Wavefront OBJ file of the C-alpha trace (Angstrom):
o trace
v 26.413 15.689 -8.689
v 25.829 12.176 -7.440
v 22.200 12.936 -6.550
v 21.581 14.691 -9.863
v 23.023 11.807 -11.868
v 21.001 9.298 -9.859
v 17.822 11.238 -10.534
v 18.392 11.506 -14.286
v 19.354 7.867 -14.664
v 16.371 6.728 -12.615
v 14.061 8.719 -14.909
v 15.477 6.959 -17.952
v 15.071 3.573 -16.320
v 11.427 4.222 -15.490
v 10.776 4.777 -19.182
v 12.621 1.579 -20.054
v 10.479 -0.404 -17.623
v 7.348 0.229 -19.654
v 8.861 0.147 -23.130
v 6.218 -2.254 -24.463
v 3.351 0.196 -23.805
v 2.498 3.593 -25.235
v 4.275 5.573 -22.549
v 4.482 9.237 -21.694
v 7.144 10.561 -19.364
v 6.002 13.150 -16.798
v 8.633 15.290 -15.079
v 7.890 18.544 -13.177
v 11.224 20.065 -14.202
v 11.230 22.030 -17.476
v 14.852 20.991 -17.989
v 14.182 17.243 -17.951
v 13.088 17.034 -21.605
v 10.111 14.845 -20.702
v 7.011 14.860 -22.898
v 4.976 16.623 -20.185
v 5.608 18.487 -16.956
v 2.265 17.518 -15.426
v -0.401 14.870 -15.807
v -2.876 17.680 -16.556
v -0.814 18.597 -19.618
v -0.884 14.975 -20.740
v -4.644 14.774 -20.273
v -5.063 17.898 -22.424
v -3.067 16.401 -25.292
v -5.107 14.605 -27.979
v -2.235 12.192 -28.606
v -2.549 10.655 -25.140
v -5.118 7.900 -25.558
v -7.109 5.583 -23.283
v -4.890 2.679 -22.277
v -1.647 4.654 -22.353
v 0.876 4.648 -19.528
v 2.079 7.701 -17.617
v 5.550 7.344 -16.129
v 6.016 9.637 -13.141
v 9.625 10.689 -12.769
v 10.837 11.304 -9.217
v 9.616 14.605 -7.815
v 6.444 16.397 -6.731
v 3.536 15.925 -9.142
v 0.809 17.668 -7.104
v -2.772 16.573 -7.771
v -3.434 13.964 -10.478
v -6.822 13.604 -12.144
v -7.155 11.218 -15.058
v -9.551 12.129 -17.898
v -9.380 8.872 -19.871
v -10.216 5.288 -18.966
v -7.853 2.340 -18.666
v -4.791 4.483 -17.984
v -1.771 3.256 -16.046
v 0.337 5.419 -13.728
v 3.726 4.082 -12.687
v 5.945 5.694 -10.064
v 9.267 4.672 -8.533
v 8.108 3.358 -5.156
v 8.320 4.862 -1.670
v 10.374 4.727 1.542
v 13.370 4.389 -0.753
v 15.575 6.290 1.686
v 14.771 3.698 4.360
v 15.422 0.671 2.175
v 19.174 0.236 1.765
v 18.724 -1.731 -1.454
v 17.054 1.213 -3.220
v 18.631 4.098 -1.304
v 20.148 5.714 -4.420
v 16.717 6.184 -6.018
v 14.162 8.986 -5.626
v 10.401 8.972 -4.993
v 7.456 9.973 -7.208
v 5.064 12.032 -5.047
v 1.485 13.186 -5.688
v -0.796 15.161 -3.399
v -3.949 13.362 -4.567
v -4.978 10.945 -7.308
v -8.346 10.398 -9.021
v -8.609 7.287 -11.174
v -11.028 6.642 -14.036
v -12.649 3.317 -15.001
v -10.216 0.466 -15.504
v -7.190 2.551 -14.516
v -4.225 1.409 -12.455
v -1.687 3.178 -10.278
v 1.478 1.590 -8.959
v 4.542 2.710 -7.021
v 3.402 6.234 -6.057
v 3.712 8.071 -2.752
v 0.494 10.051 -2.245
v 0.349 12.567 0.606
v -3.452 12.804 0.393
v -5.926 10.280 -1.004
v -6.043 7.891 -3.930
v -9.653 7.664 -5.098
v -11.235 5.290 -7.595
v -14.019 7.298 -9.229
v -15.295 4.449 -11.421
v -15.282 0.645 -11.575
v -12.441 -1.840 -12.026
v -9.573 0.309 -10.735
v -6.357 -1.228 -9.409
v -4.307 0.517 -6.728
v -1.105 -1.404 -6.156
v 2.102 -0.828 -4.188
v 1.300 2.755 -3.221
v 1.758 4.686 0.019
v -1.156 6.983 0.789
v -3.023 8.591 3.644
v -6.259 6.992 2.449
v -7.283 4.758 -0.440
v -10.921 4.495 -1.343
v -13.688 4.024 -3.838
v -15.425 7.357 -4.304
v -18.817 5.940 -3.276
v -20.746 2.693 -2.943
v -21.587 2.755 -6.653
v -17.928 2.326 -7.613
v -17.501 -1.426 -7.959
v -14.646 -3.892 -8.100
v -11.767 -1.799 -6.777
v -8.638 -3.837 -6.062
v -6.174 -2.491 -3.489
v -3.116 -4.649 -2.903
v 0.344 -4.303 -1.451
v -0.189 -0.741 -0.222
v 0.805 1.157 2.920
v -2.027 3.390 4.165
v -4.011 4.765 7.104
v -7.349 3.513 5.767
v -8.694 1.548 2.807
v -12.335 1.462 1.694
v -12.973 -0.758 -1.330
v -16.804 -0.587 -1.164
v -18.875 -2.778 -3.538
v -17.328 -6.057 -4.735
v -13.867 -4.775 -3.897
v -10.773 -6.622 -2.753
v -8.230 -5.411 -0.203
v -5.307 -7.771 0.212
v -1.744 -7.743 1.458
v -1.866 -4.154 2.668
v -0.263 -2.622 5.760
v -2.605 -0.211 7.521
v -1.366 1.963 10.366
v -3.971 4.314 11.865
v -4.041 6.671 14.813
v -7.743 7.499 14.544
v -11.052 6.026 15.703
v -12.196 5.629 12.116
v -12.675 2.295 10.406
v -9.406 1.152 8.814
v -10.757 -1.370 6.297
v -14.219 -1.531 4.781
v -15.987 -3.532 2.063
v -19.408 -4.676 0.858
v -19.703 -8.023 -0.946
v -15.923 -8.032 -1.007
v -12.789 -9.778 0.205
v -10.475 -8.509 2.940
v -7.520 -10.844 3.267
v -3.901 -10.980 4.376
v -3.781 -7.410 5.640
v -1.808 -6.174 8.643
v -3.816 -3.616 10.624
v -2.282 -1.731 13.546
v -4.487 0.774 15.331
v -2.841 2.534 18.281
v -4.670 4.733 20.788
v -8.071 3.442 19.766
v -10.245 2.866 22.817
v -13.558 3.236 21.017
v -16.835 1.748 22.167
v -16.406 -1.976 21.788
v -15.682 -4.463 19.035
v -18.629 -3.543 16.789
v -18.630 0.252 16.679
v -15.658 1.858 14.979
v -14.072 -1.554 14.544
v -10.795 -1.630 12.639
v -12.477 -3.806 9.997
v -16.135 -3.340 9.144
v -17.827 -5.053 6.235
v -21.014 -6.778 5.191
v -21.589 -9.839 3.034
v -17.820 -10.148 2.779
v -15.021 -12.606 3.504
v -12.521 -11.459 6.127
v -9.631 -13.881 6.444
v -5.934 -14.250 7.196
v -5.569 -10.714 8.554
v -3.593 -9.520 11.580
v -5.520 -6.904 13.575
v -3.901 -5.414 16.661
v -5.141 -2.681 18.980
v -2.062 -1.404 20.797
v -3.911 0.728 23.344
v -2.606 -0.253 26.777
v -4.691 -0.517 29.925
v -8.291 -1.345 30.845
v -11.665 0.343 30.596
v -14.014 1.014 33.501
v -15.277 -2.585 33.302
v -11.731 -3.926 33.582
v -11.773 -5.046 29.942
v -8.417 -4.537 28.209
v -8.528 -2.090 25.336
v -6.676 -4.682 23.265
v -9.893 -6.730 23.335
v -11.759 -4.029 21.423
v -11.980 -2.560 17.966
v -10.675 -5.462 15.902
v -13.510 -6.738 13.690
v -17.240 -6.081 13.620
v -18.395 -9.557 14.620
v -22.107 -8.713 14.384
v -23.869 -11.726 12.797
v -26.250 -9.318 11.075
v -23.374 -8.176 8.852
v -23.373 -11.656 7.278
v -19.599 -11.909 6.955
v -17.375 -14.974 6.783
v -14.672 -14.243 9.371
v -11.943 -16.863 9.608
v -8.275 -17.348 10.464
v -7.567 -13.821 11.646
v -4.870 -13.109 14.247
v -6.279 -10.777 16.894
v -5.064 -8.757 19.860
v -8.194 -9.951 21.669
v -7.172 -12.340 24.486
v -8.680 -15.842 24.464
v -10.923 -15.136 27.447
v -12.727 -12.496 25.375
v -13.146 -14.674 22.285
v -16.393 -14.314 20.376
v -18.082 -17.710 20.653
v -19.680 -17.264 17.231
v -16.289 -16.930 15.580
v -14.012 -19.405 17.310
v -12.233 -20.230 14.051
v -10.146 -17.096 14.536
v -7.039 -16.726 16.683
v -7.883 -14.843 19.878
v -4.289 -14.880 21.048
v -3.741 -11.452 22.570
v -1.344 -10.627 19.737
v 0.946 -7.662 20.319
v 3.362 -5.792 18.122
v 6.203 -7.201 20.204
v 5.259 -10.885 19.913
v 4.176 -10.740 16.269
v 6.595 -8.588 14.229
v 10.350 -8.146 13.817
v 10.076 -4.430 14.734
v 13.182 -3.328 12.865
v 14.042 -1.918 9.482
v 12.005 0.473 7.348
v 8.455 1.594 8.132
v 7.120 -1.362 6.146
v 9.845 -3.965 6.784
v 9.205 -3.750 10.539
v 5.854 -5.511 10.036
v 7.410 -8.743 8.818
v 6.688 -11.718 11.060
v 8.829 -13.153 13.794
v 9.525 -16.846 13.354
v 7.682 -17.393 16.638
v 4.626 -15.341 15.606
v 1.180 -16.917 15.962
v 0.524 -15.687 12.403
v 3.044 -18.146 10.977
v 1.216 -20.962 9.143
v -2.148 -19.821 10.512
v -3.830 -18.772 7.240
v -6.636 -20.683 5.549
v -4.246 -21.917 2.855
v -1.645 -23.043 5.398
v 0.624 -20.052 4.807
v 1.133 -16.963 6.935
v -1.429 -14.376 7.968
v -0.718 -10.712 7.375
v 0.586 -8.603 4.517
v 3.671 -10.705 3.790
v 1.697 -13.947 3.341
v -0.753 -15.163 0.728
v -0.484 -15.387 -3.053
v 0.614 -11.760 -3.548
v 2.933 -10.880 -0.638
v 3.654 -7.243 0.163
v 6.777 -5.920 -1.602
v 9.013 -3.591 0.390
v 9.026 0.049 -0.788
v 6.277 -0.672 -3.329
v 8.687 -1.095 -6.229
v 6.703 -1.971 -9.396
v 7.646 -5.291 -10.918
v 10.526 -5.223 -13.410
v 11.264 -1.586 -12.611
v 15.040 -0.962 -12.688
v 16.564 1.140 -9.922
v 20.006 2.451 -9.183
v 21.226 0.707 -6.052
v 24.698 2.214 -6.058
v 26.248 5.255 -7.747
v 29.952 6.100 -7.560
v 30.819 9.541 -8.955
v 34.326 10.861 -8.287
v 34.665 14.404 -6.969
v 37.205 15.322 -9.660
v 38.327 13.974 -13.047
v 41.250 11.643 -13.619
v 43.278 12.302 -16.789
v 40.534 14.681 -17.861
v 37.799 12.070 -17.498
v 35.116 11.328 -14.924
v 34.414 7.621 -14.640
v 30.954 6.944 -13.245
v 29.989 3.522 -11.940
v 26.330 2.551 -11.518
v 24.844 -0.600 -10.084
v 21.330 -1.241 -11.396
v 18.869 -3.914 -10.262
v 15.359 -4.887 -11.291
v 12.439 -5.534 -8.933
v 11.647 -9.106 -9.967
v 8.576 -9.912 -7.865
l 1 2 3 4 5 6 7 8 9 10 11 12 13 14 15 16 17 18 19 20 21 22 23 24 25 26 27 28 29 30 31 32 33 34 35 36 37 38 39 40 41 42 43 44 45 46 47 48 49 50 51 52 53 54 55 56 57 58 59 60 61 62 63 64 65 66 67 68 69 70 71 72 73 74 75 76 77 78 79 80 81 82 83 84 85 86 87 88 89 90 91 92 93 94 95 96 97 98 99 100 101 102 103 104 105 106 107 108 109 110 111 112 113 114 115 116 117 118 119 120 121 122 123 124 125 126 127 128 129 130 131 132 133 134 135 136 137 138 139 140 141 142 143 144 145 146 147 148 149 150 151 152 153 154 155 156 157 158 159 160 161 162 163 164 165 166 167 168 169 170 171 172 173 174 175 176 177 178 179 180 181 182 183 184 185 186 187 188 189 190 191 192 193 194 195 196 197 198 199 200 201 202 203 204 205 206 207 208 209 210 211 212 213 214 215 216 217 218 219 220 221 222 223 224 225 226 227 228 229 230 231 232 233 234 235 236 237 238 239 240 241 242 243 244 245 246 247 248 249 250 251 252 253 254 255 256 257 258 259 260 261 262 263 264 265 266 267 268 269 270 271 272 273 274 275 276 277 278 279 280 281 282 283 284 285 286 287 288 289 290 291 292 293 294 295 296 297 298 299 300 301 302 303 304 305 306 307 308 309 310 311 312 313 314 315 316 317 318 319 320 321 322 323 324 325 326 327 328 329 330 331 332 333 334 335 336 337 338 339 340 341 342 343 344 345 346 347
């Protein structure tokens, strides 16, 4: 009963969070009395207009494909079971998401990919396998405060304050004429072919600053070069990037002489992060980390620094959540007294 009550109350609170917009509640259960069971149903309804907001109740929403521009999708966040503050709440899950021009998604756990199919999309505080612009013609995608395996923002895009954990040889972050800043990129088991091919960050005509990029592969190659010295950033001058104030796993003796205004400090997971807590909280900085105060603006490098620091569990701003629910197992004097503690995400 406790879980059921928590779920129903959380659904109501999601609707309250967006009360100032034209909002439509989406719940996969036919017993929830939401306006729609699926986003597809909402997109087929003539009353759902461009600019409206879709509120995803906790549960599995399968694939989402928007049909109107300037829509907003709001979920409940992710890793809620790992974050003790939000442990009474449930997650909104989608298998894939396709966004139209000017649309925004926030607070959704996506087991596949979130794809911007047109310009000016915003992907914020989501957890997804991959986040990307559909092709190079999709301009001005903003991805911020997300947890992902890879992020490609393509033309004139911005990727900031994301945590990217990848186990593959693929590029983790990519942009053209864009900005890649204050991201934390961890790429284990990535031996690759040097610092220019299959680099964790590859871009051209872009600004790459205030990031933490660590290759955790242990050992040395056949030339006795540590794997940690590889696969951080494509430093090729021909890419015409501004690359400054990044914290790198590359040791100082392997510093690129063309880019000495970065921190070739041999950064490791152990000497950089707290390494405890949820799957996103563990990437907060140690007080002794080289990333502390090392950013261009004098603040910290990595996802938890900068003007828009990463928010744990991707809770959308002002979204209420149940943080405690006390439901007695049996009634007292014929009554069941339920106590709920509710808090807002205020940042």
